[in-house]
PyMOL Python script that loads the backbone (N, CA, C, O; Angstrom):
from pymol import cmd

cmd.read_pdbstr("""\
ATOM      1  N   MET A   1       0.812  -1.186   0.000  1.00  0.00           N
ATOM      2  CA  MET A   1       0.000   0.000   0.000  1.00  0.00           C
ATOM      3  C   MET A   1       0.864   1.261   0.000  1.00  0.00           C
ATOM      4  O   MET A   1       0.490   2.277  -0.586  1.00  0.00           O
ATOM      5  N   GLU A   2       2.011   1.189   0.656  1.00  0.00           N
ATOM      6  CA  GLU A   2       2.887   2.354   0.704  1.00  0.00           C
ATOM      7  C   GLU A   2       3.421   2.717  -0.669  1.00  0.00           C
ATOM      8  O   GLU A   2       3.767   3.871  -0.924  1.00  0.00           O
ATOM      9  N   ILE A   3       3.487   1.735  -1.547  1.00  0.00           N
ATOM     10  CA  ILE A   3       4.033   1.988  -2.878  1.00  0.00           C
ATOM     11  C   ILE A   3       3.113   2.907  -3.690  1.00  0.00           C
ATOM     12  O   ILE A   3       3.570   3.544  -4.639  1.00  0.00           O
ATOM     13  N   LEU A   4       1.838   2.985  -3.335  1.00  0.00           N
ATOM     14  CA  LEU A   4       0.901   3.841  -4.051  1.00  0.00           C
ATOM     15  C   LEU A   4       0.893   5.280  -3.549  1.00  0.00           C
ATOM     16  O   LEU A   4       0.147   6.105  -4.077  1.00  0.00           O
ATOM     17  N   LEU A   5       1.696   5.599  -2.554  1.00  0.00           N
ATOM     18  CA  LEU A   5       1.730   6.962  -2.019  1.00  0.00           C
ATOM     19  C   LEU A   5       2.227   7.975  -3.051  1.00  0.00           C
ATOM     20  O   LEU A   5       1.918   9.162  -2.944  1.00  0.00           O
ATOM     21  N   TRP A   6       2.984   7.528  -4.040  1.00  0.00           N
ATOM     22  CA  TRP A   6       3.462   8.463  -5.059  1.00  0.00           C
ATOM     23  C   TRP A   6       2.314   8.969  -5.935  1.00  0.00           C
ATOM     24  O   TRP A   6       2.472   9.960  -6.649  1.00  0.00           O
ATOM     25  N   LEU A   7       1.162   8.296  -5.886  1.00  0.00           N
ATOM     26  CA  LEU A   7      -0.006   8.735  -6.644  1.00  0.00           C
ATOM     27  C   LEU A   7      -0.758   9.892  -5.972  1.00  0.00           C
ATOM     28  O   LEU A   7      -1.517  10.602  -6.631  1.00  0.00           O
ATOM     29  N   VAL A   8      -0.552  10.077  -4.685  1.00  0.00           N
ATOM     30  CA  VAL A   8      -1.308  11.087  -3.936  1.00  0.00           C
ATOM     31  C   VAL A   8      -1.132  12.488  -4.529  1.00  0.00           C
ATOM     32  O   VAL A   8      -2.139  13.160  -4.750  1.00  0.00           O
ATOM     33  N   PRO A   9       0.087  12.966  -4.800  1.00  0.00           N
ATOM     34  CA  PRO A   9       0.206  14.324  -5.370  1.00  0.00           C
ATOM     35  C   PRO A   9      -0.515  14.465  -6.723  1.00  0.00           C
ATOM     36  O   PRO A   9      -1.136  15.493  -6.991  1.00  0.00           O
ATOM     37  N   ALA A  10      -0.430  13.442  -7.560  1.00  0.00           N
ATOM     38  CA  ALA A  10      -1.098  13.508  -8.858  1.00  0.00           C
ATOM     39  C   ALA A  10      -2.612  13.564  -8.689  1.00  0.00           C
ATOM     40  O   ALA A  10      -3.284  14.305  -9.406  1.00  0.00           O
ATOM     41  N   VAL A  11      -3.151  12.805  -7.769  1.00  0.00           N
ATOM     42  CA  VAL A  11      -4.596  12.802  -7.527  1.00  0.00           C
ATOM     43  C   VAL A  11      -5.040  14.156  -6.976  1.00  0.00           C
ATOM     44  O   VAL A  11      -6.076  14.679  -7.386  1.00  0.00           O
ATOM     45  N   VAL A  12      -4.269  14.724  -6.056  1.00  0.00           N
ATOM     46  CA  VAL A  12      -4.618  16.029  -5.476  1.00  0.00           C
ATOM     47  C   VAL A  12      -4.611  17.105  -6.555  1.00  0.00           C
ATOM     48  O   VAL A  12      -5.532  17.921  -6.616  1.00  0.00           O
ATOM     49  N   VAL A  13      -3.591  17.120  -7.405  1.00  0.00           N
ATOM     50  CA  VAL A  13      -3.509  18.118  -8.473  1.00  0.00           C
ATOM     51  C   VAL A  13      -4.650  17.930  -9.464  1.00  0.00           C
ATOM     52  O   VAL A  13      -5.229  18.914  -9.925  1.00  0.00           O
ATOM     53  N   THR A  14      -4.980  16.702  -9.796  1.00  0.00           N
ATOM     54  CA  THR A  14      -6.072  16.430 -10.739  1.00  0.00           C
ATOM     55  C   THR A  14      -7.413  16.893 -10.180  1.00  0.00           C
ATOM     56  O   THR A  14      -8.199  17.510 -10.898  1.00  0.00           O
ATOM     57  N   VAL A  15      -7.677  16.608  -8.933  1.00  0.00           N
ATOM     58  CA  VAL A  15      -8.941  17.027  -8.316  1.00  0.00           C
ATOM     59  C   VAL A  15      -9.012  18.548  -8.230  1.00  0.00           C
ATOM     60  O   VAL A  15     -10.069  19.129  -8.477  1.00  0.00           O
ATOM     61  N   ALA A  16      -7.911  19.196  -7.885  1.00  0.00           N
ATOM     62  CA  ALA A  16      -7.886  20.659  -7.820  1.00  0.00           C
ATOM     63  C   ALA A  16      -8.132  21.264  -9.203  1.00  0.00           C
ATOM     64  O   ALA A  16      -8.868  22.243  -9.329  1.00  0.00           O
ATOM     65  N   ALA A  17      -7.517  20.683 -10.243  1.00  0.00           N
ATOM     66  CA  ALA A  17      -7.723  21.187 -11.598  1.00  0.00           C
ATOM     67  C   ALA A  17      -9.167  21.005 -12.037  1.00  0.00           C
ATOM     68  O   ALA A  17      -9.737  21.888 -12.677  1.00  0.00           O
ATOM     69  N   MET A  18      -9.764  19.867 -11.700  1.00  0.00           N
ATOM     70  CA  MET A  18     -11.164  19.631 -12.046  1.00  0.00           C
ATOM     71  C   MET A  18     -12.075  20.634 -11.349  1.00  0.00           C
ATOM     72  O   MET A  18     -13.023  21.134 -11.955  1.00  0.00           O
ATOM     73  N   ALA A  19     -11.801  20.928 -10.101  1.00  0.00           N
ATOM     74  CA  ALA A  19     -12.616  21.896  -9.362  1.00  0.00           C
ATOM     75  C   ALA A  19     -12.469  23.290  -9.961  1.00  0.00           C
ATOM     76  O   ALA A  19     -13.459  24.010 -10.094  1.00  0.00           O
ATOM     77  N   TRP A  20     -11.252  23.680 -10.322  1.00  0.00           N
ATOM     78  CA  TRP A  20     -11.009  25.007 -10.900  1.00  0.00           C
ATOM     79  C   TRP A  20     -11.710  25.142 -12.248  1.00  0.00           C
ATOM     80  O   TRP A  20     -12.338  26.166 -12.516  1.00  0.00           O
ATOM     81  N   VAL A  21     -11.610  24.123 -13.099  1.00  0.00           N
ATOM     82  CA  VAL A  21     -12.250  24.178 -14.415  1.00  0.00           C
ATOM     83  C   VAL A  21     -13.769  24.240 -14.272  1.00  0.00           C
ATOM     84  O   VAL A  21     -14.425  24.980 -15.004  1.00  0.00           O
ATOM     85  N   SER A  22     -14.328  23.483 -13.353  1.00  0.00           N
ATOM     86  CA  SER A  22     -15.778  23.529 -13.170  1.00  0.00           C
ATOM     87  C   SER A  22     -16.224  24.893 -12.645  1.00  0.00           C
ATOM     88  O   SER A  22     -17.314  25.349 -12.988  1.00  0.00           O
ATOM     89  N   TRP A  23     -15.419  25.545 -11.833  1.00  0.00           N
ATOM     90  CA  TRP A  23     -15.750  26.877 -11.312  1.00  0.00           C
ATOM     91  C   TRP A  23     -15.662  27.926 -12.415  1.00  0.00           C
ATOM     92  O   TRP A  23     -16.545  28.776 -12.526  1.00  0.00           O
ATOM     93  N   VAL A  24     -14.619  27.881 -13.225  1.00  0.00           N
ATOM     94  CA  VAL A  24     -14.416  28.867 -14.289  1.00  0.00           C
ATOM     95  C   VAL A  24     -15.443  28.674 -15.405  1.00  0.00           C
ATOM     96  O   VAL A  24     -15.901  29.654 -15.993  1.00  0.00           O
ATOM     97  N   GLY A  25     -15.805  27.447 -15.700  1.00  0.00           N
ATOM     98  CA  GLY A  25     -16.691  27.172 -16.817  1.00  0.00           C
ATOM     99  C   GLY A  25     -18.164  27.158 -16.474  1.00  0.00           C
ATOM    100  O   GLY A  25     -18.972  26.719 -17.292  1.00  0.00           O
ATOM    101  N   ARG A  26     -18.538  27.614 -15.314  1.00  0.00           N
ATOM    102  CA  ARG A  26     -19.948  27.559 -14.940  1.00  0.00           C
ATOM    103  C   ARG A  26     -20.774  28.534 -15.771  1.00  0.00           C
ATOM    104  O   ARG A  26     -20.244  29.510 -16.300  1.00  0.00           O
ATOM    105  N   ASP A  27     -22.063  28.269 -15.883  1.00  0.00           N
ATOM    106  CA  ASP A  27     -22.976  29.108 -16.667  1.00  0.00           C
ATOM    107  C   ASP A  27     -23.211  30.440 -15.967  1.00  0.00           C
ATOM    108  O   ASP A  27     -23.018  30.583 -14.760  1.00  0.00           O
ATOM    109  N   GLY A  28     -23.639  31.418 -16.783  1.00  0.00           N
ATOM    110  CA  GLY A  28     -24.033  32.696 -16.217  1.00  0.00           C
ATOM    111  C   GLY A  28     -22.960  33.757 -16.236  1.00  0.00           C
ATOM    112  O   GLY A  28     -23.206  34.879 -15.793  1.00  0.00           O
ATOM    113  N   ARG A  29     -21.779  33.445 -16.732  1.00  0.00           N
ATOM    114  CA  ARG A  29     -20.721  34.460 -16.766  1.00  0.00           C
ATOM    115  C   ARG A  29     -20.641  35.056 -18.158  1.00  0.00           C
ATOM    116  O   ARG A  29     -20.242  34.375 -19.103  1.00  0.00           O
ATOM    117  N   GLY A  30     -21.014  36.317 -18.294  1.00  0.00           N
ATOM    118  CA  GLY A  30     -20.916  37.006 -19.566  1.00  0.00           C
ATOM    119  C   GLY A  30     -21.911  36.517 -20.601  1.00  0.00           C
ATOM    120  O   GLY A  30     -21.634  36.565 -21.799  1.00  0.00           O
ATOM    121  N   GLU A  31     -23.043  36.056 -20.163  1.00  0.00           N
ATOM    122  CA  GLU A  31     -24.042  35.529 -21.086  1.00  0.00           C
ATOM    123  C   GLU A  31     -24.693  36.669 -21.852  1.00  0.00           C
ATOM    124  O   GLU A  31     -25.057  37.691 -21.269  1.00  0.00           O
ATOM    125  N   VAL A  32     -24.841  36.488 -23.176  1.00  0.00           N
ATOM    126  CA  VAL A  32     -25.436  37.504 -24.033  1.00  0.00           C
ATOM    127  C   VAL A  32     -26.833  37.028 -24.423  1.00  0.00           C
ATOM    128  O   VAL A  32     -27.052  35.847 -24.691  1.00  0.00           O
ATOM    129  N   ASP A  33     -27.770  37.973 -24.448  1.00  0.00           N
ATOM    130  CA  ASP A  33     -29.138  37.662 -24.829  1.00  0.00           C
ATOM    131  C   ASP A  33     -29.158  37.112 -26.255  1.00  0.00           C
ATOM    132  O   ASP A  33     -28.404  37.577 -27.111  1.00  0.00           O
ATOM    133  N   ARG A  34     -30.009  36.133 -26.511  1.00  0.00           N
ATOM    134  CA  ARG A  34     -30.071  35.489 -27.830  1.00  0.00           C
ATOM    135  C   ARG A  34     -30.411  36.492 -28.926  1.00  0.00           C
ATOM    136  O   ARG A  34     -29.821  36.447 -30.005  1.00  0.00           O
ATOM    137  N   ASP A  35     -31.346  37.391 -28.669  1.00  0.00           N
ATOM    138  CA  ASP A  35     -31.741  38.378 -29.673  1.00  0.00           C
ATOM    139  C   ASP A  35     -30.582  39.310 -30.017  1.00  0.00           C
ATOM    140  O   ASP A  35     -30.382  39.666 -31.178  1.00  0.00           O
ATOM    141  N   VAL A  36     -29.823  39.698 -28.998  1.00  0.00           N
ATOM    142  CA  VAL A  36     -28.660  40.564 -29.225  1.00  0.00           C
ATOM    143  C   VAL A  36     -27.612  39.816 -30.046  1.00  0.00           C
ATOM    144  O   VAL A  36     -26.999  40.393 -30.944  1.00  0.00           O
ATOM    145  N   ALA A  37     -27.409  38.553 -29.748  1.00  0.00           N
ATOM    146  CA  ALA A  37     -26.425  37.768 -30.486  1.00  0.00           C
ATOM    147  C   ALA A  37     -26.835  37.614 -31.948  1.00  0.00           C
ATOM    148  O   ALA A  37     -25.992  37.703 -32.840  1.00  0.00           O
ATOM    149  N   VAL A  38     -28.133  37.381 -32.202  1.00  0.00           N
ATOM    150  CA  VAL A  38     -28.620  37.247 -33.579  1.00  0.00           C
ATOM    151  C   VAL A  38     -28.452  38.567 -34.328  1.00  0.00           C
ATOM    152  O   VAL A  38     -28.085  38.571 -35.503  1.00  0.00           O
ATOM    153  N   GLU A  39     -28.716  39.670 -33.663  1.00  0.00           N
ATOM    154  CA  GLU A  39     -28.560  40.985 -34.289  1.00  0.00           C
ATOM    155  C   GLU A  39     -27.095  41.245 -34.651  1.00  0.00           C
ATOM    156  O   GLU A  39     -26.803  41.737 -35.741  1.00  0.00           O
ATOM    157  N   ARG A  40     -26.183  40.917 -33.746  1.00  0.00           N
ATOM    158  CA  ARG A  40     -24.754  41.095 -34.021  1.00  0.00           C
ATOM    159  C   ARG A  40     -24.303  40.232 -35.190  1.00  0.00           C
ATOM    160  O   ARG A  40     -23.524  40.675 -36.033  1.00  0.00           O
ATOM    161  N   LEU A  41     -24.795  38.994 -35.238  1.00  0.00           N
ATOM    162  CA  LEU A  41     -24.438  38.094 -36.333  1.00  0.00           C
ATOM    163  C   LEU A  41     -24.947  38.637 -37.662  1.00  0.00           C
ATOM    164  O   LEU A  41     -24.235  38.593 -38.665  1.00  0.00           O
ATOM    165  N   GLY A  42     -26.162  39.143 -37.674  1.00  0.00           N
ATOM    166  CA  GLY A  42     -26.721  39.711 -38.893  1.00  0.00           C
ATOM    167  C   GLY A  42     -25.909  40.892 -39.394  1.00  0.00           C
ATOM    168  O   GLY A  42     -25.666  41.014 -40.595  1.00  0.00           O
ATOM    169  N   LYS A  43     -25.487  41.766 -38.485  1.00  0.00           N
ATOM    170  CA  LYS A  43     -24.663  42.914 -38.869  1.00  0.00           C
ATOM    171  C   LYS A  43     -23.321  42.452 -39.433  1.00  0.00           C
ATOM    172  O   LYS A  43     -22.842  42.999 -40.427  1.00  0.00           O
ATOM    173  N   ALA A  44     -22.728  41.468 -38.813  1.00  0.00           N
ATOM    174  CA  ALA A  44     -21.425  40.980 -39.270  1.00  0.00           C
ATOM    175  C   ALA A  44     -21.529  40.336 -40.650  1.00  0.00           C
ATOM    176  O   ALA A  44     -20.634  40.502 -41.479  1.00  0.00           O
ATOM    177  N   LEU A  45     -22.616  39.599 -40.903  1.00  0.00           N
ATOM    178  CA  LEU A  45     -22.780  38.951 -42.199  1.00  0.00           C
ATOM    179  C   LEU A  45     -23.114  39.951 -43.301  1.00  0.00           C
ATOM    180  O   LEU A  45     -22.773  39.727 -44.462  1.00  0.00           O
ATOM    181  N   ALA A  46     -23.775  41.044 -42.951  1.00  0.00           N
ATOM    182  CA  ALA A  46     -24.158  42.045 -43.939  1.00  0.00           C
ATOM    183  C   ALA A  46     -23.016  43.009 -44.256  1.00  0.00           C
ATOM    184  O   ALA A  46     -23.084  43.739 -45.244  1.00  0.00           O
ATOM    185  N   LYS A  47     -22.001  43.020 -43.456  1.00  0.00           N
ATOM    186  CA  LYS A  47     -20.890  43.956 -43.623  1.00  0.00           C
ATOM    187  C   LYS A  47     -20.132  43.652 -44.915  1.00  0.00           C
ATOM    188  O   LYS A  47     -19.898  42.492 -45.254  1.00  0.00           O
ATOM    189  N   GLU A  48     -19.751  44.725 -45.638  1.00  0.00           N
ATOM    190  CA  GLU A  48     -18.957  44.574 -46.859  1.00  0.00           C
ATOM    191  C   GLU A  48     -17.529  44.190 -46.493  1.00  0.00           C
ATOM    192  O   GLU A  48     -16.966  44.667 -45.507  1.00  0.00           O
ATOM    193  N   LEU A  49     -16.965  43.317 -47.313  1.00  0.00           N
ATOM    194  CA  LEU A  49     -15.584  42.908 -47.090  1.00  0.00           C
ATOM    195  C   LEU A  49     -14.641  43.990 -47.601  1.00  0.00           C
ATOM    196  O   LEU A  49     -14.992  44.723 -48.525  1.00  0.00           O
ATOM    197  N   PRO A  50     -13.464  44.102 -47.024  1.00  0.00           N
ATOM    198  CA  PRO A  50     -12.481  45.072 -47.526  1.00  0.00           C
ATOM    199  C   PRO A  50     -12.115  44.762 -48.980  1.00  0.00           C
ATOM    200  O   PRO A  50     -12.232  43.620 -49.425  1.00  0.00           O
ATOM    201  N   ALA A  51     -11.672  45.787 -49.717  1.00  0.00           N
ATOM    202  CA  ALA A  51     -11.382  45.634 -51.143  1.00  0.00           C
ATOM    203  C   ALA A  51     -10.264  44.637 -51.399  1.00  0.00           C
ATOM    204  O   ALA A  51     -10.249  43.995 -52.449  1.00  0.00           O
ATOM    205  N   GLY A  52      -9.341  44.491 -50.483  1.00  0.00           N
ATOM    206  CA  GLY A  52      -8.201  43.607 -50.698  1.00  0.00           C
ATOM    207  C   GLY A  52      -8.490  42.149 -50.410  1.00  0.00           C
ATOM    208  O   GLY A  52      -7.597  41.312 -50.547  1.00  0.00           O
ATOM    209  N   THR A  53      -9.701  41.820 -50.017  1.00  0.00           N
ATOM    210  CA  THR A  53     -10.024  40.446 -49.667  1.00  0.00           C
ATOM    211  C   THR A  53     -10.080  39.588 -50.920  1.00  0.00           C
ATOM    212  O   THR A  53     -10.684  39.978 -51.919  1.00  0.00           O
ATOM    213  N   ARG A  54      -9.462  38.444 -50.869  1.00  0.00           N
ATOM    214  CA  ARG A  54      -9.424  37.529 -52.006  1.00  0.00           C
ATOM    215  C   ARG A  54     -10.744  36.768 -52.089  1.00  0.00           C
ATOM    216  O   ARG A  54     -11.160  36.135 -51.118  1.00  0.00           O
ATOM    217  N   ARG A  55     -11.394  36.829 -53.234  1.00  0.00           N
ATOM    218  CA  ARG A  55     -12.681  36.165 -53.410  1.00  0.00           C
ATOM    219  C   ARG A  55     -12.606  35.029 -54.412  1.00  0.00           C
ATOM    220  O   ARG A  55     -13.642  34.552 -54.875  1.00  0.00           O
ATOM    221  N   THR A  56     -11.412  34.588 -54.757  1.00  0.00           N
ATOM    222  CA  THR A  56     -11.274  33.489 -55.708  1.00  0.00           C
ATOM    223  C   THR A  56     -11.331  32.167 -54.970  1.00  0.00           C
ATOM    224  O   THR A  56     -11.147  32.103 -53.755  1.00  0.00           O
ATOM    225  N   ALA A  57     -11.587  31.127 -55.720  1.00  0.00           N
ATOM    226  CA  ALA A  57     -11.661  29.797 -55.115  1.00  0.00           C
ATOM    227  C   ALA A  57     -10.261  29.347 -54.700  1.00  0.00           C
ATOM    228  O   ALA A  57      -9.259  29.789 -55.262  1.00  0.00           O
ATOM    229  N   ALA A  58     -10.213  28.481 -53.731  1.00  0.00           N
ATOM    230  CA  ALA A  58      -8.931  27.950 -53.272  1.00  0.00           C
ATOM    231  C   ALA A  58      -8.319  27.103 -54.378  1.00  0.00           C
ATOM    232  O   ALA A  58      -9.046  26.474 -55.148  1.00  0.00           O
ATOM    233  N   PRO A  59      -6.994  27.076 -54.469  1.00  0.00           N
ATOM    234  CA  PRO A  59      -6.369  26.265 -55.511  1.00  0.00           C
ATOM    235  C   PRO A  59      -6.694  24.791 -55.324  1.00  0.00           C
ATOM    236  O   PRO A  59      -6.891  24.322 -54.203  1.00  0.00           O
ATOM    237  N   ALA A  60      -6.745  24.073 -56.429  1.00  0.00           N
ATOM    238  CA  ALA A  60      -7.061  22.644 -56.378  1.00  0.00           C
ATOM    239  C   ALA A  60      -5.998  21.915 -55.573  1.00  0.00           C
ATOM    240  O   ALA A  60      -4.807  22.211 -55.676  1.00  0.00           O
ATOM    241  N   ARG A  61      -6.431  20.992 -54.800  1.00  0.00           N
ATOM    242  CA  ARG A  61      -5.524  20.238 -53.937  1.00  0.00           C
ATOM    243  C   ARG A  61      -4.736  19.230 -54.757  1.00  0.00           C
ATOM    244  O   ARG A  61      -5.284  18.566 -55.637  1.00  0.00           O
ATOM    245  N   ASP A  62      -3.461  19.122 -54.466  1.00  0.00           N
ATOM    246  CA  ASP A  62      -2.616  18.166 -55.161  1.00  0.00           C
ATOM    247  C   ASP A  62      -2.976  16.770 -54.679  1.00  0.00           C
ATOM    248  O   ASP A  62      -2.850  16.473 -53.491  1.00  0.00           O
ATOM    249  N   ARG A  63      -3.419  15.914 -55.584  1.00  0.00           N
ATOM    250  CA  ARG A  63      -3.868  14.575 -55.215  1.00  0.00           C
ATOM    251  C   ARG A  63      -2.756  13.548 -55.378  1.00  0.00           C
ATOM    252  O   ARG A  63      -3.027  12.351 -55.471  1.00  0.00           O
ATOM    253  N   SER A  64      -1.510  14.003 -55.413  1.00  0.00           N
ATOM    254  CA  SER A  64      -0.389  13.102 -55.619  1.00  0.00           C
ATOM    255  C   SER A  64      -0.292  12.103 -54.467  1.00  0.00           C
ATOM    256  O   SER A  64      -0.488  12.457 -53.304  1.00  0.00           O
ATOM    257  N   THR A  65       0.010  10.870 -54.803  1.00  0.00           N
ATOM    258  CA  THR A  65       0.144   9.829 -53.791  1.00  0.00           C
ATOM    259  C   THR A  65       1.591   9.653 -53.375  1.00  0.00           C
ATOM    260  O   THR A  65       1.885   8.929 -52.424  1.00  0.00           O
ATOM    261  N   GLY A  66       2.501  10.317 -54.089  1.00  0.00           N
ATOM    262  CA  GLY A  66       3.911  10.173 -53.774  1.00  0.00           C
ATOM    263  C   GLY A  66       4.557   9.014 -54.506  1.00  0.00           C
ATOM    264  O   GLY A  66       5.740   8.739 -54.301  1.00  0.00           O
ATOM    265  N   ILE A  67       3.801   8.322 -55.363  1.00  0.00           N
ATOM    266  CA  ILE A  67       4.341   7.202 -56.121  1.00  0.00           C
ATOM    267  C   ILE A  67       4.708   7.712 -57.509  1.00  0.00           C
ATOM    268  O   ILE A  67       3.881   8.315 -58.192  1.00  0.00           O
ATOM    269  N   ALA A  68       5.941   7.471 -57.921  1.00  0.00           N
ATOM    270  CA  ALA A  68       6.381   7.902 -59.236  1.00  0.00           C
ATOM    271  C   ALA A  68       5.807   6.970 -60.293  1.00  0.00           C
ATOM    272  O   ALA A  68       5.925   5.750 -60.181  1.00  0.00           O
ATOM    273  N   VAL A  69       5.188   7.541 -61.315  1.00  0.00           N
ATOM    274  CA  VAL A  69       4.608   6.752 -62.393  1.00  0.00           C
ATOM    275  C   VAL A  69       5.317   7.141 -63.677  1.00  0.00           C
ATOM    276  O   VAL A  69       5.325   8.311 -64.061  1.00  0.00           O
ATOM    277  N   ARG A  70       5.909   6.162 -64.335  1.00  0.00           N
ATOM    278  CA  ARG A  70       6.602   6.440 -65.591  1.00  0.00           C
ATOM    279  C   ARG A  70       5.582   6.572 -66.706  1.00  0.00           C
ATOM    280  O   ARG A  70       4.545   5.909 -66.692  1.00  0.00           O
ATOM    281  N   PRO A  71       5.879   7.438 -67.680  1.00  0.00           N
ATOM    282  CA  PRO A  71       4.958   7.544 -68.820  1.00  0.00           C
ATOM    283  C   PRO A  71       4.967   6.240 -69.605  1.00  0.00           C
ATOM    284  O   PRO A  71       5.995   5.575 -69.728  1.00  0.00           O
ATOM    285  N   SER A  72       3.816   5.896 -70.125  1.00  0.00           N
ATOM    286  CA  SER A  72       3.736   4.644 -70.873  1.00  0.00           C
ATOM    287  C   SER A  72       4.499   4.784 -72.187  1.00  0.00           C
ATOM    288  O   SER A  72       4.622   5.881 -72.731  1.00  0.00           O
ATOM    289  N   HIS A  73       4.999   3.685 -72.677  1.00  0.00           N
ATOM    290  CA  HIS A  73       5.726   3.678 -73.937  1.00  0.00           C
ATOM    291  C   HIS A  73       4.793   3.264 -75.055  1.00  0.00           C
ATOM    292  O   HIS A  73       5.200   2.571 -75.987  1.00  0.00           O
ATOM    293  N   GLY A  74       3.542   3.687 -74.966  1.00  0.00           N
ATOM    294  CA  GLY A  74       2.510   3.315 -75.921  1.00  0.00           C
ATOM    295  C   GLY A  74       2.651   3.993 -77.277  1.00  0.00           C
ATOM    296  O   GLY A  74       1.921   3.655 -78.209  1.00  0.00           O
ATOM    297  N   SER A  75       3.566   4.936 -77.407  1.00  0.00           N
ATOM    298  CA  SER A  75       3.703   5.608 -78.690  1.00  0.00           C
ATOM    299  C   SER A  75       4.268   4.678 -79.759  1.00  0.00           C
ATOM    300  O   SER A  75       4.081   4.931 -80.949  1.00  0.00           O
ATOM    301  N   ALA A  76       4.959   3.602 -79.359  1.00  0.00           N
ATOM    302  CA  ALA A  76       5.538   2.678 -80.322  1.00  0.00           C
ATOM    303  C   ALA A  76       4.548   1.591 -80.721  1.00  0.00           C
ATOM    304  O   ALA A  76       4.729   0.948 -81.755  1.00  0.00           O
ATOM    305  N   ALA A  77       3.502   1.374 -79.920  1.00  0.00           N
ATOM    306  CA  ALA A  77       2.539   0.319 -80.229  1.00  0.00           C
ATOM    307  C   ALA A  77       1.190   0.937 -80.541  1.00  0.00           C
ATOM    308  O   ALA A  77       0.850   1.984 -79.992  1.00  0.00           O
ATOM    309  N   THR A  78       0.430   0.317 -81.397  1.00  0.00           N
ATOM    310  CA  THR A  78      -0.909   0.791 -81.726  1.00  0.00           C
ATOM    311  C   THR A  78      -1.916   0.108 -80.825  1.00  0.00           C
ATOM    312  O   THR A  78      -1.554  -0.748 -80.018  1.00  0.00           O
ATOM    313  N   SER A  79      -3.169   0.479 -80.959  1.00  0.00           N
ATOM    314  CA  SER A  79      -4.197  -0.065 -80.075  1.00  0.00           C
ATOM    315  C   SER A  79      -4.465  -1.547 -80.316  1.00  0.00           C
ATOM    316  O   SER A  79      -4.948  -2.233 -79.415  1.00  0.00           O
ATOM    317  N   ASP A  80      -4.157  -2.065 -81.533  1.00  0.00           N
ATOM    318  CA  ASP A  80      -4.419  -3.473 -81.779  1.00  0.00           C
ATOM    319  C   ASP A  80      -3.230  -4.356 -81.400  1.00  0.00           C
ATOM    320  O   ASP A  80      -3.256  -5.563 -81.638  1.00  0.00           O
ATOM    321  N   GLY A  81      -2.207  -3.772 -80.821  1.00  0.00           N
ATOM    322  CA  GLY A  81      -1.077  -4.553 -80.328  1.00  0.00           C
ATOM    323  C   GLY A  81       0.063  -4.708 -81.313  1.00  0.00           C
ATOM    324  O   GLY A  81       1.104  -5.265 -80.965  1.00  0.00           O
ATOM    325  N   THR A  82      -0.110  -4.227 -82.533  1.00  0.00           N
ATOM    326  CA  THR A  82       0.983  -4.337 -83.505  1.00  0.00           C
ATOM    327  C   THR A  82       1.907  -3.133 -83.367  1.00  0.00           C
ATOM    328  O   THR A  82       1.501  -2.063 -82.915  1.00  0.00           O
ATOM    329  N   ARG A  83       3.143  -3.332 -83.762  1.00  0.00           N
ATOM    330  CA  ARG A  83       4.109  -2.234 -83.653  1.00  0.00           C
ATOM    331  C   ARG A  83       4.129  -1.417 -84.938  1.00  0.00           C
ATOM    332  O   ARG A  83       4.011  -1.949 -86.042  1.00  0.00           O
ATOM    333  N   ARG A  84       4.278  -0.130 -84.764  1.00  0.00           N
ATOM    334  CA  ARG A  84       4.381   0.759 -85.915  1.00  0.00           C
ATOM    335  C   ARG A  84       5.808   0.756 -86.452  1.00  0.00           C
ATOM    336  O   ARG A  84       6.763   0.546 -85.705  1.00  0.00           O
ATOM    337  N   ALA A  85       5.934   0.981 -87.690  1.00  0.00           N
ATOM    338  CA  ALA A  85       7.274   1.097 -88.285  1.00  0.00           C
ATOM    339  C   ALA A  85       7.820   2.481 -88.016  1.00  0.00           C
ATOM    340  O   ALA A  85       7.112   3.478 -88.157  1.00  0.00           O
ATOM    341  N   SER A  86       9.077   2.538 -87.629  1.00  0.00           N
ATOM    342  CA  SER A  86       9.677   3.840 -87.323  1.00  0.00           C
ATOM    343  C   SER A  86      10.368   4.427 -88.506  1.00  0.00           C
ATOM    344  O   SER A  86      10.926   5.520 -88.415  1.00  0.00           O
TER     345      SER A  86
END
""", "prot")
cmd.dss("prot")
cmd.show_as("cartoon", "prot")
cmd.util.cbc("prot")
cmd.orient("prot")
């Protein structure tokens, strides 16, 4: 049983942290009325963006798998499997 005494400081710190987080995160601190929040959101969405804001689509994502693929040597063969004369 004495070997578990090293756990006591960790348990005390964990319980203290849990109590502090529950105290800080409790409801009722700085709560904004729903109507006021909706009004603020509406104003923010209606606001014009600055002229320098980029409105183009994001560049296409590179879908490379990292595997090197050699070009096919199909230029020497035709679709029916016969070779062309060079």
